[in-house]
N, C-alpha and C positions, 0 to 999 in steps of 0.2 A: 100760046106762049104768054109769059108774064113779064113785067118790067120792074126795074129797081125803084125803090122809093126815092133815091137820089135823082134819078132821071125824071120821075114824075113831078118832083118839086123844082126841076130845072136848076139843080145845084151844080155849079161848075167848080173846078179845082181852084183853090186860093190859099194864100199863106197867112190869112187873118186868124187871130185867136178868138174873134167874136163868134157867137153862135150862128149857125147857118140859117135856121128857120124857126121863127117864133120862140126864140130863146133856147132852141135845141141844137146841139152839135151833131150833124149827120155825116157819116163817112161817105165820101164820093168814090164811085167805082170806075171812073174814067169816061163816063158819058157826058159829053159837053152840052149837047142839045137834044132834048127828048124828041122833038119833031123829026129831026134828021137821023135819029138813032135806028140803025138797021142791023140788029145782032145776027150772027151766024149760028148761034146756039141758044139754048134755053137760059134765060136769066131770071133769077128768083129773088125774093126779098131776103131769103136766108142763104146759108152756105149752099152752093149748087150741089145737087144730088146726081149720082151716076145715072146715065140714060140707058145703060145696057149691062150685061153680065149677070153674075149671081145675085147682086143686090136687087136688080129689077125682076129676075125670075123667081126669087124666093121672097119671103117676108123680111123686113128690116131686122126683126129679132133674130131670125136664123143667120143673117149676115153677121150680126154682132157676136152671136155665140160661136161662129166658126172662126172669125178673124179677130175678135176683140180679145183683150187681155186686161187683167186687173191693174188699176193705177197704183204704182208702187210708191209714189211721192209722199202720200200721206198715210201710209200703212201703219206707221208707228203710232200715229195719233189715235187710231181706231181703238187700240187696247188701253189707252190712258183713261182711267176713271176719274182721278182728281189730282190736282197739283196744289200744294201748299207751300207758301213762302214764309219763312220765319227768319229772324236775323241770323245771317250766316249759314242758313240751311235750306235746301230745296228738297221737298218730299214729293215723290211721284208714286201714286197708287195705281196699279194695273187692274183691269177688269178680268176676273178669272175666266168667265165664259168666253169673252172675246179672245183672250190669249189662247185658250184651249182650241178654239176654232181656227185660229191663225196657225198654230203649230200642227194641227191635225191629229192630236193625240190627247188622251186624258191626262190631266195634271194631277200629280201626287206630290203636293208640297204644302208647306205651312203658309198660312195667309201672309205672314211677315215676309216670306220670300217674294211676294208680289209688290213689295214696297221698297222703293229706292230712296235712300237718303244721301244727298250730295251736298258737300260743303261748297260755299261760293263766297266770293268777295265782290264788292261793289266798286265800280270805277265810274266816276261822273264826268260829264262834259257839258257844262251849263245845265239845262233842264233835262238833258238826256242821261240816263243811267245804263251802264253796261254791266251785266252780270257775268262774271267769269267763274264757271263751274269747275270744281276740282281744287285740290290742294297742292298742285304742282308749283314749280318755281315761278316767281313773279316776273313779268316782262320789264326788266329794269332798263331805263333809258340811259345807256352808258355815256352818250354824248353829254347829256345834262349833268350826270354825276361828275364827269371829268371837268366840265365847265364850272361847277360849284367848287370843286377842289382848286381849280386854277384861279378862281376869283379870290379865294381865301389866301392863296399864295401871293397873288399880286397885292392884296390889301396889306399883308405883312410887309411887303417890300416898300409900299407907300409909307407905312408907319416908320420904316427904317430910314426914310429920307429919299428914296429913289423917286424920280419924276415919272409921269406917264410916258414921256418920250423914251426914257431909258428902259423902262419895262417893256415897251413895245419893241424896241430895238433888240433887246435880249431874246424876246419871245418870237421874233420874226413876224410880227403882226402890226396892225395900225394902232395909233393912239386912240382913235375912236372906238375900236373894238375893246381895248382895255377898259376904257371909260364905261362902255356898255356892260361888260361882263362883271366888273368889280362889284356892282350892286348885289350880285348873288351871294356875296360874303355876308350880307346883312339879313339873310333869310332867317325866319324863326326856326328854332331847333327842331320843332315837330314837323315843319315843312321839309327841312333837310332830311329828317329821318324817313319821311314818306318817299322822298326822291330816291334815297339809297335802297329802300325796300321795294321800290317799284309800285307803290300804292298811291302816288300822287294823282290828281285829276288828269285825264287824258290830254286836256288842252294845255297843260303846263309843260312846255317844251323849250329847248334852247332858242328856237326861232321866235317863239312868243316872247320870251324874256328880252330878246334883242330889240323887239318892236314896241315893247311897252315898258313903262317905268313903274316899278313897284313902290308902294309907300314904305317909309322907313319903320313905321309903327307895326309891330307884329300882329296885333289883332286886325288891323286894316289889311295887312297882307293876307291873312286867313280869309277874310271876307271877300277880297278881290279874287283870290285863287279859287275859292269855292264856286264861283260863277263860270269857271272854265269847263 
């Protein structure tokens, strides 16, 4: 028989994030003490292998050929020859031979038919960029759009002489919420346009606006929002 590396090194279960042995993190298999360890079955350093049946009677290759199946998770990536990203356009070129082998038939098509050109838009969240493929409708944040419209309405009411308390009473909300949201009335026009079109940074939400104070100057707004 053989023993696990964890047992040999006397590694016991623990909740520490520090390495187990000489700077290495070694997974423990439930053996607390190597000296007292008395297994009832074969234990190996690798994934345990069957001890009987077709696997032991035949060669491992025969077992794989009889019971194995192709991995479907990455099958689409096999036929991809090249991916090119240009402003607003994603081009995917397929490998003709691999595609032919995949479909199991000879391909009779123009080389351009093996090239996919997909439009995309960019949505940023801080240093992270999300590519949205396709030209379908944008995912507009309706709550944010409504709050921007509400902020402009409340600002007009303030200019007409209404107090924060009166506006809050009419709207059925708190004075603090009115004070928080009214700042959205001073957003730069291009930022408002992005919100309406659903192309603003992903981090720019109503919740974020309620928790942060935006600068009054438009260029400063753009710089701050660009980091979201």
